[in-house]
C-alpha positions in Angstrom: 100.9 35.3 112.4 101.9 37.1 109.2 102.5 34.5 106.5 104.4 37.0 104.3 106.7 37.8 107.2 107.4 34.1 107.7 108.2 33.6 104.0 110.4 36.7 104.0 112.3 35.6 107.2 112.9 32.1 105.7 114.1 33.6 102.4 116.4 36.0 104.1 117.8 33.3 106.4 118.3 30.9 103.4 120.1 33.5 101.3 122.2 34.8 104.2 123.3 31.2 105.1 124.2 30.5 101.4 126.2 33.7 101.2 128.0 32.9 104.5 128.9 29.4 103.2 130.3 30.9 100.0 132.2 33.8 101.7 132.7 32.4 105.2 134.4 29.1 104.4 137.5 30.6 102.6 137.7 33.2 105.4 137.5 30.5 108.1 140.1 28.4 106.4 142.5 31.4 106.4 141.7 32.0 110.1 142.3 28.3 110.9 145.7 28.0 109.1 147.2 31.5 108.8 150.1 32.8 110.9 149.7 36.3 109.7 150.1 39.2 112.1 146.8 40.5 110.8 145.0 37.4 112.0 144.0 38.9 115.4 142.6 42.0 113.8 140.6 39.9 111.3 139.3 37.7 114.1 138.2 40.8 116.0 136.4 42.2 113.0 134.6 38.9 112.5 133.6 38.7 116.2 132.6 42.3 116.5 128.8 41.7 115.9 128.8 39.5 118.9 129.5 42.3 121.3 128.3 45.4 119.3 124.7 46.4 120.1 122.7 45.6 117.0 121.3 49.1 116.8 124.8 50.5 116.6 125.8 48.2 113.7 122.4 49.0 112.1 123.0 52.7 112.4 126.5 52.6 110.7 125.1 50.4 108.0 122.2 52.8 107.5 124.7 55.6 107.1 126.8 53.6 104.7 123.7 52.7 102.6 122.5 56.3 102.3 122.2 57.5 98.7 124.9 60.1 99.2 127.4 57.6 100.7 129.8 55.9 98.2 128.5 52.4 99.0 124.9 53.4 98.9 125.3 55.4 95.7 127.1 52.5 94.0 124.4 50.0 94.9 121.6 52.4 93.9 123.2 52.7 90.5 123.4 48.9 90.3 120.0 48.1 91.7 118.0 51.1 90.5 116.7 51.9 94.0 118.3 52.9 97.3 119.9 50.1 99.3 118.4 51.2 102.7 114.9 49.9 103.5 115.1 47.3 100.7 115.5 43.5 100.8 119.0 43.7 99.3 120.1 46.0 102.0 118.5 43.7 104.6 120.4 40.8 103.1 123.7 42.6 103.2 123.2 43.7 106.8 122.2 40.1 107.8 125.3 38.7 106.2 127.5 41.1 108.2 125.6 40.6 111.5 125.5 36.8 111.2 129.1 36.5 110.2 130.6 35.3 113.5 127.8 32.7 114.0 129.0 31.0 110.8 132.7 31.7 110.6 133.7 30.9 114.1 132.3 27.3 114.1 133.7 26.9 110.5 137.2 28.0 111.7 137.0 25.8 114.8 136.1 22.7 112.8 138.7 23.4 110.1 141.4 23.9 112.8 140.7 20.4 114.1 141.5 18.7 110.8 144.6 16.5 111.1 147.5 18.4 109.4 149.1 15.1 108.4 146.1 14.3 106.1 146.4 17.7 104.6 150.1 17.3 104.0 149.6 13.8 102.6 147.1 15.3 100.1 149.7 17.9 99.0 152.4 15.2 98.8 150.1 13.3 96.4 150.0 16.3 94.1 146.6 17.9 95.1 146.5 21.7 95.1 145.1 23.9 97.9 141.6 24.1 96.5 141.4 20.4 95.8 142.8 19.5 99.2 140.3 21.9 100.9 137.3 20.4 99.0 138.2 16.7 99.2 140.0 16.5 102.6 139.5 19.5 104.9 135.8 20.2 104.2 134.5 16.7 104.5 136.4 16.2 107.8 135.0 19.5 109.1 131.5 19.0 107.8 129.7 18.6 111.2 131.1 22.0 112.4 130.4 23.6 109.1 126.8 22.3 109.2 126.4 23.5 112.8 127.7 27.0 111.8 125.2 27.2 109.0 122.3 26.1 111.2 123.3 28.8 113.8 123.6 31.5 111.2 120.2 30.5 109.7 118.5 30.6 113.2 120.1 33.8 114.2 119.0 35.5 111.0 115.4 34.4 111.4 115.3 36.0 114.9 117.3 39.2 114.3 115.5 42.4 115.3 117.8 45.4 115.9 119.7 45.5 112.6 116.5 44.5 110.7 114.6 47.4 112.2 117.4 50.0 111.6 118.3 48.9 108.0 115.1 47.4 106.7 112.4 49.3 108.6 108.9 47.8 108.4 107.9 47.5 104.7 105.3 44.7 104.3 106.4 42.0 101.8 109.9 43.6 101.5 111.6 44.0 104.9 108.9 43.0 107.5 110.3 39.9 109.1 108.9 37.8 111.9 110.7 39.7 114.6 109.2 43.0 113.3 105.8 41.4 113.0 106.0 40.4 116.6 107.0 43.9 117.7 104.0 45.3 115.7 101.6 42.8 117.3 102.7 43.8 120.8 102.4 47.5 120.0 98.9 46.9 118.8 98.1 44.8 121.9 97.3 41.8 119.6 98.4 39.2 122.0 97.1 36.2 120.0 99.2 37.2 117.0 102.2 37.9 119.3 101.8 34.4 120.8 101.6 32.7 117.4 104.6 34.6 116.1 106.7 33.9 119.2 105.8 30.2 119.1 107.1 30.0 115.5 110.4 31.8 116.4 110.7 29.6 119.5 110.2 26.4 117.5 112.7 27.5 114.9 115.3 28.4 117.5 114.8 25.1 119.4 115.1 23.0 116.3 118.3 24.8 115.3 119.8 24.1 118.8 118.8 20.4 118.7 120.3 20.0 115.2 123.5 21.8 116.3 124.0 19.6 119.4 123.1 16.4 117.5 125.8 17.2 115.0 128.4 18.0 117.6 127.8 14.8 119.5 127.6 12.5 116.5 130.1 9.7 117.0 133.0 9.6 114.5 132.1 6.1 113.5 128.6 7.3 112.4 130.1 10.0 110.1 130.2 9.1 106.4 
């Protein structure tokens, strides 16, 4: 197994999960509470990576990241190098592709928070941000943690978007899934088995953690 690919995959998954917690929680709160007519459209945009072939999403991102495209040109000026086939481009693509795996569990958990507790917080003088941080988020914590775990595991194993946007640059964009593809192409079955075993172990651990959190009895929650 390629240790650099393992480190890169874990770094990419960690940063992607952190970004989804920062960006996904406000979006999930809006989806859980909003009555806007735009809500179905936003929900469809969030869920789109679930049904869109990864190579299609990767292709559009690659076009958007091109040096002549406005987005790619802006990031190139900011970073000093093209966004495509770089770790930064891979991170942005992973955030978009893993969005539903984090936001949908977040929104489902926040929608189950008792509205009476939220209204009581408002009645006691707390603002929206304080109520979210001190009431809604603690009550929705199991679902939020489950969404974060799913997003992490999904990012570790992603292949199609990674290949299209990041390519196969050792130490920069070569993740475990790409290393596995390389090993099979080279008929290095021992390396392929070792890489597959690591991906299988990470995926299984993520599923165990997710189910354990979902079945945790209310009395055991802090």
